[in-house]
Each structure stands twice: as C-alpha cells, then as structure tokens.
C-alpha positions in Angstrom: 88.3 260.5 312.3 91.9 259.6 313.2 94.9 260.2 311.0 95.0 256.5 310.1 91.2 256.1 309.7 91.4 255.8 305.9 90.6 252.7 303.9 94.3 251.9 303.2 95.2 252.1 306.9 98.3 254.2 306.3 99.3 256.7 309.1 98.9 260.3 308.0 99.3 263.8 309.6 96.8 264.3 312.3 95.4 267.5 310.7 93.6 265.3 308.2 91.4 264.1 311.1 90.8 267.5 312.6 90.6 270.2 309.9 87.5 271.0 308.0 86.9 268.7 305.1 89.0 265.9 306.6 86.7 263.2 305.3 86.9 264.5 301.7 89.2 262.3 299.4 90.2 265.6 297.7 91.9 266.6 301.0 93.6 263.2 301.4 94.9 263.3 297.9 96.3 266.8 298.4 98.1 265.6 301.5 99.4 262.5 299.9 100.4 263.8 296.5 101.2 267.5 296.8 101.7 268.9 300.2 105.3 269.0 301.2 106.6 267.8 297.8 109.3 270.1 296.4 108.1 272.1 293.5 110.2 274.2 291.1 107.6 274.8 288.4 107.0 278.5 288.1 103.3 278.4 287.1 102.5 276.0 290.0 104.4 278.1 292.5 102.4 281.1 291.4 99.2 279.2 291.6 99.9 278.1 295.1 100.8 281.6 296.2 97.5 282.9 294.8 95.5 280.1 296.4 97.1 280.4 299.8 96.2 284.1 299.7 92.6 283.3 298.6 92.4 280.9 301.5 92.9 283.7 304.1 90.0 283.5 306.6 88.6 280.3 305.0 89.1 276.6 305.3 91.6 275.1 302.9 89.0 272.5 301.7 87.0 275.5 300.4 89.8 276.5 298.1 90.6 272.9 297.0 87.0 272.5 295.9 87.2 275.7 294.0 90.6 275.0 292.5 89.4 274.0 289.1 87.2 277.1 289.0 90.3 279.2 289.8 92.2 277.5 287.0 89.5 278.3 284.6 88.9 281.9 285.8 92.6 282.7 285.8 93.7 281.1 282.5 95.4 278.1 284.0 97.5 280.5 286.1 99.3 281.8 283.0 101.1 284.7 284.7 101.3 286.9 281.7 97.6 286.5 280.8 96.5 287.2 284.4 98.7 290.3 284.4 96.8 291.6 281.4 93.4 291.3 283.0 91.3 294.4 283.2 88.7 296.1 285.4 86.1 294.5 283.2 87.6 291.1 284.0 87.4 291.9 287.7 83.7 292.7 287.4 83.1 289.4 285.6 85.0 287.5 288.2 82.9 289.0 290.9 80.0 287.2 289.4 81.8 283.9 289.1 80.7 281.5 291.8 83.4 279.0 291.0 85.9 281.2 292.9 85.9 283.2 296.2 84.2 286.4 295.1 86.2 288.8 297.2 87.3 291.9 295.3 90.5 292.5 297.2 91.6 288.9 296.7 90.7 288.9 292.9 92.5 292.2 292.5 95.5 290.9 294.4 95.8 287.9 292.1 96.1 290.2 289.1 98.4 292.5 290.9 100.6 289.6 292.1 100.9 288.4 288.5 102.2 291.9 287.5 104.5 291.9 290.5 105.8 288.4 289.6 106.6 289.6 286.1 108.4 292.6 287.5 110.3 290.4 289.9 111.3 288.1 287.0 112.6 291.1 285.1 114.8 292.1 288.0 115.9 288.7 289.3 115.8 286.6 286.1 114.5 283.5 287.8 111.7 283.8 290.3 111.8 280.1 291.2 115.5 280.3 292.2 114.8 283.5 294.1 112.0 281.9 296.1 114.1 278.8 296.9 116.9 281.0 298.3 114.8 281.6 301.3 115.3 278.0 302.4 118.9 277.8 301.2 117.8 276.1 297.9 117.0 272.9 299.7 113.8 271.6 301.3 113.7 272.0 305.1 112.7 268.6 306.4 111.4 269.0 309.9 110.8 266.2 312.5 107.7 267.1 314.3 106.0 264.4 316.4 102.6 266.2 316.5 100.6 269.1 315.2 101.2 271.3 318.2 104.9 271.5 317.3 104.4 272.9 313.8 104.8 276.7 313.7 102.5 279.1 311.9 105.4 281.2 310.8 109.2 281.1 310.9 112.1 283.5 310.4 112.3 282.2 306.8 108.6 282.9 306.1 109.0 286.4 307.8 111.8 287.1 305.4 109.9 285.9 302.4 106.8 287.9 303.4 108.9 291.1 303.8 110.6 290.6 300.4 107.3 289.9 298.6 105.5 292.9 300.2 108.5 295.1 299.2 108.1 293.7 295.6 104.5 294.8 295.5 102.6 291.5 296.3 99.4 291.4 298.4 98.0 288.7 300.7 101.5 287.5 301.5 101.7 287.8 305.3 104.2 285.5 307.1 101.5 282.9 308.0 100.4 282.7 304.3 104.0 282.5 303.2 104.7 279.6 305.6 101.6 277.8 304.3 102.9 278.4 300.8 106.3 277.0 301.8 104.7 273.9 303.2 102.4 273.4 300.2 105.3 273.6 297.7 107.8 271.5 299.6 110.2 274.3 300.5 109.4 273.0 304.0 108.4 269.4 304.7 106.1 269.5 307.8 104.7 266.0 307.6 104.8 264.6 311.1 107.3 261.8 311.7 104.6 259.1 311.9 103.1 260.1 308.6 103.9 257.7 305.7 104.8 260.8 303.6 107.7 261.8 305.9 111.1 260.9 304.5 112.0 259.0 307.6 109.3 256.5 306.9 111.2 255.5 303.7 114.4 254.7 305.6 115.3 251.1 306.2 114.9 249.8 309.7 
C-alpha cells in the first residue's frame, strides 16, 4: 500500500504504507487527526507519554488498538488517581488483557504519575515545562522522505535526561522523540503529506 492508496486519494506520510497496521483506519485517523498536532492538554500529554513507553518493543498499532483499554484501566489517565494505585491494582492489571501485561511498564505508568505530580509541585506547570524543550513553539521540519526523519534529537536527549532525573521510567531519548512527534512539539509530516503546514500555503 502506498502513502496515497487510501480511498480519498490524499497524499500521506509514507510510513502509513510501511509500518505494521498500515491498512487499519485507526492508524490513518491517528495520522490525520492527532500525530503532529500541537497539544497543551496536561492529561493528554501524560497519556501519550505513558502510551509511548508502553509501545517500547511493540508496533504502535498494537497500542492504538489497546488505547481504550488503557483509558479504562488507568482511570482515563487521571494523574492523581493513577498515582494512588496500589500493588493490588498492579496485580489486577496483570490479568487485564486490554493492556500490555508487562509488570515493568504497568509499574512505570503508576510511578510516572507520581513523578508527574512531584514535577508539577516543583515547576508549577508541567505543560509549560515540557514545551520549553522546543522553545515553546512546534518545530516544523521539512523532510522529503522517511529516511530523513531522526529517531532522536538533541532536544529529545535533553528531555529524556530531565525526565529520568525527575524519576520517570521508559523515557529514553527515542521514546521522548516519538512523544514529541505525537503531541506536535515536533511536526514530522513529510512535505508531500497533506498534513504538513506547507500544503496549506497558497501556490
């Protein structure tokens, strides 16, 4: 399947035609309606950080298909409620097929909620703190193809280092860069994709 091989005929990023799950409309809708769109909603940012960590070693379509399960299991990504979860909750989640039943990842989600609350206590505004890593403005790149898109950048390195120092888990630089792409801190739609800002320019 090519990047433009969808029913509407619009050109999209080539990874839609090469990554696992490419033919799934769920993947297309994620690309069209979420990936690369700037987000400053705290709960959504936390959700995406958790989901990107859960994805480690797996195909992203696996996480997308389990996303509603994650939202149910983790209280709609209510950070305070997740932070209050107990060992008994972890044991229950290990039996929940709607999520990835990996103890380290489940424990990290709960620990990351606690780390997020502590970061909020120190910084006052976690959203503003996160966005400082890209100068408070989306970084719009102009890649012509997938091979040009990096897996990590100095900005994701810095974010990863800061999150690890703050007590977060599953926040390596590659995961952080995927998080930055997903939440629109970085726009990595290729220049031929209809979602790239250049496609909206006249002429």
